[in-house]
N, C-alpha and C positions, 0 to 999 in steps of 0.2 A: 551345556557347554562348561559350566562350573565343575560338574562331576567329572568331565573329561579332563580337565586340568588337574583336578585332585588325584585322579587315577594315574595320570603321567608322572605327577610329582611322587606319588606313592612308589611307582615302579622304579624311578630313578633313585629314591632314597634307599628302597630295599636293595637295588643292585649295588649301590655304593656300600651299604653295610656288609652285604655278602662279599663283596670284593675286598673290603678291609679286613673282614673276618678271615677270608681265604688267604690273603697276603700274611696276615699274622700267623695263621696256622702253618702255612708253608715256611715262614721265617723260623718259627720255633722248631718245626720238624728239621729244617736245615741246620739250625744252631745246635739242636740236641743230637743231630746225626742219628735221627731214628730212621728204621727201616720198615716200609710197607710193602707187604708181599715179597719180602726178601729183595727189594730193590735198593739201589744205592741211595744215600741221603739226598743227593742233588736230584735223582729221578723221583725220589719219594716227594720232594718238594715240588717238583713239576707236576706230579700226579695230583697233588692237592690243589695246585692252581687250576689244572683242567677240570677236576671235580667241581671246583668252586665256580668256574665259568659255566659248566653244565648246569649246576643248580640255579645260577643267575638266569640263564636262558629259560630253564624249565619253570621256575617261579614267575618269570615275566609272562611267558605263554600262558601259565596257569591262571595268573591274575587277569590277563586279557580275555581269556576264554570264559572265565567265571563271571566276569562283569559285562561282557558285550556279547549279547545273543547274535546280532548282526555279523560280528567278526566270525563266531563259530560257523554260522550259516555261510558266510563268504568263503571261508576256507574249505569246509567239508561239501558244500553244495555248489561250488563254482561251476562245475560242468552243467549241472541242471539249470543254474541261473542263466549261463550263457546260452543253452538250448532254448529256454524260455524267451530270452531276449531275441533270438533269432526268429522263433516262431511268431512272437508278437510283431516283430518288424515286417515279417512276410505277410501276416494278416493286415497290418496297417497299409502296406503297399497295395495289397488286394483291394481293401476297402476304399483307399483313395482313388484307384482305378474305377471301381464301381460308382463312387461318388461323382467322378468326372463324366461317366457315361450317363448317369441319371440327370446331371445338370445339363448335359447336351440334349437329352430327351425333353427335358423341362423347356429348354429354350425353343426347340423345335415345336412343341405343343403350344407354347406361348405365341409363336409366330403364326401357326395354323389358326389359333383362336383369334388373333388380330386380323387375319385375312377373312375369316369367316364373319367377324363383326363388321368389317368394312363392306363385304358383300350383303350382310343383313341391313346395313344402312342404306345401301344402294336400292335394295329391294323395297325397303320402307319408303324411300323417296318416290320410286316409281309407283308404288301403291297408292300414296297420297295424290300424286298426279292423276292417276287413273280414276280415283274416287271423285276428285274435283271434276274431272271431264264428265264422268257419269252424272253427277249432280247437274252440271250445265246442260247436258243433252236431256236430262230428264225435265229440266225446266223448259227447254225449247219444246220438248214434246207436249207438255202440258199447255204451253202457249198455243202451239198449232192445233191441239185438240179443241181448245177454246174458240179459236178462230173458226175451226170447222163447224163447231156447233152453232156459232153465231150465223155463219153463212147458211147453214141448213134451215136455221129458223127464219132467215130473210128470203128464202126461196118462194114461199107462197106470196109474199108481198112484192117481189121483184120478178115477175114472170118475164119481163123484157130482158132481163139480165141473166136468165137461166143458163143459157150456154157459157157465157162468159164466167158465171160463177162456177159451172161445172168444170170448165177447163182448170180454173184456179183451184178448185177442190181436188181434181185429179192430180195437178202439180203438187199441191200441198200433201196429198196422200202418198204420192211417190217420195217426197222429201220426208214425210212421216216414216214410211217403211225404211228409207235409207238410215234415218236417225235411229230407228228401232234396231235395224241391223247393226249399225255401229255400237248401239247401247249393248246389244247381245255379245258382240265381240269384246267390248270393254268389260262386261260382266265375266266372261270366261277368262279374260287376261286377269282380271282382278282375282278370280278364284285360283288361277295358277300362281299368281304372286303370293296369295295367302298361303297356298300349300307350300311354296318355296320358303316363305318366311317361317312357317312352322317347323319344316325341315331344318332350316339354319338355326333356329332357336334350340331345337333338340340337340343338334351338333354342338352348338356352343355350351350347352349344359353338360354334355358328355366330356367335352375338352376341359371344362372347368373341374369336373369331378377327377378327370385323370391329373390335372395339374395339382389338385389338392393332394391326391394320393402320392404323386411324386415328391411334394414337399414333406409329407409325412415319412416317406422312405429315406429322404435325405436327413431328416431330423434323427431317425433311428440309427442311421449309419454314423452321424456326428456323435451321437451318445456313445456308440460303440468304440469310435476312434478316440474319444476322450477317456474312456475306460482303458483302452490299450496304451494310451499316452501315460496314464497314471501308473500302469504296470511297468512300462518301460523306464519311467523316472525312478520307481522303486528299485528296479534292477540296476539302474546306473549308480544310484546311491549306495547300493550294496557293494558294487564294483569298486566305486571310489573308496569306501571304507576299508575294503580288502586291500587296495592298493597302498592306502595310507598305513 
């Protein structure tokens, strides 16, 4: 900032000195009634003033171009800078659109993940209930088997009650078969639930991987957007310096 003030002051001082010098030269030419290029003295003084103004403008531009690289680039590369700015803006708009699409995809995947997790929780609850029921049925079966064994052992000693015992055994056998049938069904159901749980777990892992990949894509696009923002800011600074 200090160098800019010094440059402006130097340009003003140089312009003032050249203006004073041109005025004095024009005055002397007018008083001496000198002729330049066979012009009248008044026209010669006017020519001196014009040349002085031209020298002031040329020296000012020369100093500015010599000391400010950004100004030179702003003057001679203005069209290129504007083209780059428009291209960068178009890319920024395209990336912003892609980012919005990726974020929508991420939201959709997150919703699917939550839905799958809820389904997995429900399957887990059903699996736990089925496991508990299977344990209960297995305990009942074990008790029935023990009772059956006890009754079979008592048959030789309780000949009078053989028929009654046989009926009870038959009933308990039917109950045992029913319980075993229910146990088999529960085992099949448990296997199906385990298969569903494994499938849902794989789906959840795949959705988590997709979610992580989408986050990485967003991060890469954000980095590219920040770079484009830096390019746009540099272009805008160059345009502002040119306008100043």
